[in-house]
N, C-alpha and C positions, 0 to 999 in steps of 0.2 A: 751308290756313291749317296753320301752324308751329304744335303744339301742345306745351306742358310742362304736367306735373302734379306737382304737390308734396306730399309724402304719400304717395307710388308706393306703398308697401310695406303703407298699411293699408288695415281694409276697407273703408273708402267710396274712397280713392285704385285698389284693385285695380278696384272695381267701375266707377270713372268710366274704368280704361284698357278693361275689357271692353267697355264700353259704344260706347266711339273707336272700336273695330275695324270698325264696321261704316258710320261717319260719312263721307259721300263725300268732306266738307269738311276732311277731316283731310289733308295735305301731309307723304309719310313717315311716319317711326316719331317718333311721340311722344318727348320727352326725359322720363325719369322721374325725378323727382329725391327724396331723402329728406336726415335729417339724417346725421351721421358716422356713426352706428352700423347706417341702413340703410343706408348707399352700399354698392355692391356685390352688394347683392340680384340675382339672376335672375328678371326676370318674363316671362311668356310674353307676348305680343300678335302677332295674325295667324300663330302658329304659329313666332313669329322667336323668340330668347334677348332680351330687352332687358333692360341693363343699366343698374341705377339710380346714377346720380352725385348727390355731396355738392351739397347749394344750397350757391352762391354767388354773387359780384357780378355774375360775368360769366353766369349762366348763363340768363342772359334772353336774350340777344344773341340778335336774330333770331327770337323766338318773337312769335307772334300772340295768342294766345291761353293764359292758364295759369289749368290748374283747381288751389284749392290744396281739401288736407284735410287740414293738419296741425297744426291748433290756434291758438289766439288769439297767441299770445306769436311764434312764426314766420311767422303771416299779417302782425302790426304789423309785423316786421322787413323782411319778405319783399315786401309787397306793393307798397308805393311803389318800389321798385325796381323791380321788372317793369315797373310803368306806365310808370316813366319812361324804362326800355326800348322803348316802345313796345307794351306787351300792355295786352290789356284782363283783367284779373285778376275769374276768378269765385269767389272766395272761402267757404267753408263755414263759418267759423268765426262766432264771434258777435264779432270783432274791429269790423265794419266796420259791423252792423247800424242802429245809433240815428246815426251819422253823418249830419246833415242833408242835406249834400251828396252821398251816395252812394246810388243806389237801390236798394230793398229788393224783389225780383223772386220773382215767381211767373207763370210766360209767360201762361200762359192766365187771368189777371189785370189785369197790367199788362206786358206784354212788349214793350209801345210805350218805356218806358223807355229800352230800351238801342239800339234803332233808330237805326244810325248810328253809335254808339261805335265808336270808333277805338282808343284807349288811357283806364286809368281802373280803378277798382277799381269790382266788381257785388257785391252780398250775397248770398249763399244765404242764407234763412232757416231756425230750427230748425225740424228735423224735423215735430215735432207742429203746429206752425203754419202749416206749408205745407197739409196736410189737410184741418184746419178754418176756414183762410181760402177753400179751393176750396171747403167745404160751402156757407158762407155767403156764398161772393160771388153768385151768382146774387139771392140772398135782399136780399144792400143792392142791388143795381142795380133789382130789379124794384121791388123795395117800402121801401126804407130800412130799415136794422139800428137798433134801441134798448138792446138789452142782446144779449151774447154769454155764455155762462156754459158754461164745460168740465169736464169730468175727462176726462184722458189715463192713457191703460192703457199704458205703455211698454217696449216690449221690451229686453232687456239688449244687442242689439248695437246696440243708442244709443250704449254704452260702449263701443264698439270692440269688438275681438279682444279684449282682456281681459276683459271684463265676458262672452261667450260661453263664454270658458274656465273663469271664475269658477262661470258655472251647471253646466256640465258637470261641473266639480270636486265642484260639492257636491251633486252628483246620485250622487255616487259614493260621496259620504261621504268625501271627501279633503280634507285641508286646506286653508283657503282662505286666500286673500292680501289679503282687505279693499277690493275691486276697491267692493262698496256697504257702507254703514253697517250695515246687518244682513245675515243670511244672506238670502239671496234663493228659493234652490231649497225651493218648498212653503209660500212665504212671499207675502206682497205688502209695497213700502216705499213709502209716501205722503212721502217726501224726494227729490229729483232735485238736483241742486247745490250751490251755497252757503247757508246758512241764512242768511234776511233779518233788518231787527230786526222787521218786522211783523209776523214769525211764518210769512211764506210759503219760499218756497224759489225759488231762482234759474232753474229750468226754468219755474216758473209765472209770473213777472214777466215771461222773455222773451215767453210766449205773449200777456200781454197790451200789450207794447210792440210788438210786432214785427204783430198782428194789425191795431193800429189801421192801424197804417204804408202795411202793404202795400193795405187799403183806402182808403187816403186819408182817413183821423177821427184824431180825435185824443179828447181825454178826454170829450166827448159821448157815444160811446159806449159803455157801459157794459161792461166785458168781465172775469170771472174765472176762476181757475181752479186747478183743483187736480193734479197732477202725480204718476202712482202709477207707482213700478217692477213690473214682471210678471215670472214667470219662465217668457217666452214668450222664444224664441229671434229671432226675429224677427218685424216688423210690428207697427205700435202700434196701438192703436185709442182713440174718443175719443168719450165721451157728450158729446150737444151738447145744449142747449138757447138756441134764438136767439129773443127778442120782437123781431119788428119795427111799424116805424111805424103801421101800421095792420093791421086783421083779414087771416088770408091760413088758406086751407084746405089741407091735406096735396095734394089731387091735383095745385091751381095749382102748388106749391111743387115737388113731384116733375115738374110739365112745364117749369116753366124750370130745374130743374138738370139733367134727363136732355136738354137744349138746350146745358147750357153743356160745352165741350171739357175732356177730363180727367176727366170725374165718370162713372161708372155708379152707375146709381141703381134698388133694388131695385121692380118692382112692384108687388109686394104689401105694404101697410104691417108687416105682420111679419116680414119676411123678412130677412135678415143677412146679412152675409160674416164672415166669421175672419181673424185672422193668417193662420193654416196655407194660407187657399184665397187669400188674396191674395199669397204670397210668391213672387217671381220677377214681379210684376205692374204697369206702371206706372200703372193707373189709384188713382185715390180712391173706394172702393164706399162707397155711404151705402145706409144702412138702417133699418129699424124706425122709418120718419119718419111720426108721427102729432102730432095735436094735444095740444097744452097744456090740460089737462082745464080749467084755472086760468082760463087766459088764450088770448081768442081771436085776441091777435096772435101768440103763442106756439107753435113748434113745437120736437118732439122728434125726437132722432134719433143713429141710430150710424154712428159714420165709420171707415171702415177702410184702410188704406195702406200697404206697402212702404218700412220708415223707410230702409232704404239705396238704394232706389229713387227712388220719386219724394222721399221726405221727405232725400234728400241727392245721390245721384250725379247721377238720371235728370234731376232739377229744375237742376242745372248744367247740363250739358248740353245740355237744353233752353237754356237761356241761351247757352251757348255758338253754339248753333245760328244764333239770334238775330243775334247778332253777327258769324258768317260770311255772316249773308244767305241763308241755307238752312233746311230741317227737317230739325227730330233726327227 
């Protein structure tokens, strides 16, 4: 299939291109697209020079799959253009995630939603939502969920290259450019995205809305989230409390999770992974799986994943592979 990547010069876009190098269903060189500012940038692909083009109305002619990671406004503008040209757009922004007619996909949970799709838009979920959804999906399938309560600890790469650069500047005690609302070096910031009237922040609202949609649930599933930015370069973590509809033991939950594609579960209830240990890996790791001491239906766990891979680029490439009729 002919593939294009919009936002090819960004942190996620470059990761998408790297992942596409090993995909047999990619026909020829991908078309690397960016804004006027990024046009002309030279990228490496399979050891060859790939020159980035400026996105325009003719950019998607002959394209079968378009992977977008350019932000909400460009996605709103160009995704319908690409779909009208006959492409399937896999969009990494939040622009389309809550549109009822557009699937919000984690392939290991609801990949069947893109089976047979030949043109249109598919939304890639929020990075933190993906790993939490994968962790709790086996519980939903086996016992049904009543509540999910999440605290995320999100790496600066979630804000793109500018977030990584900001942390490094501050670690060297150089002047900041204001990427984050407070200094992030040697600090944590419980505010990601725009502030909302109820005192929450947009990142938290995304987790609530998207988790319900991915699992096919409504407001009967009680979800809360506190999202925190931490001074970690890459790899998001989440402390999760899941309450099922019936009592569940940790061994039963561990067995259900271990059988689920894309999940890696610590065999010992006290074991865990860290962001540094999952950096560069495509799995979601679940550790510290234990009983909620005050609730026999409740489980507590620690969930870690590479936010640039499973949280963004890898999940998008997995979706693209399903559309292409192959495997990622």
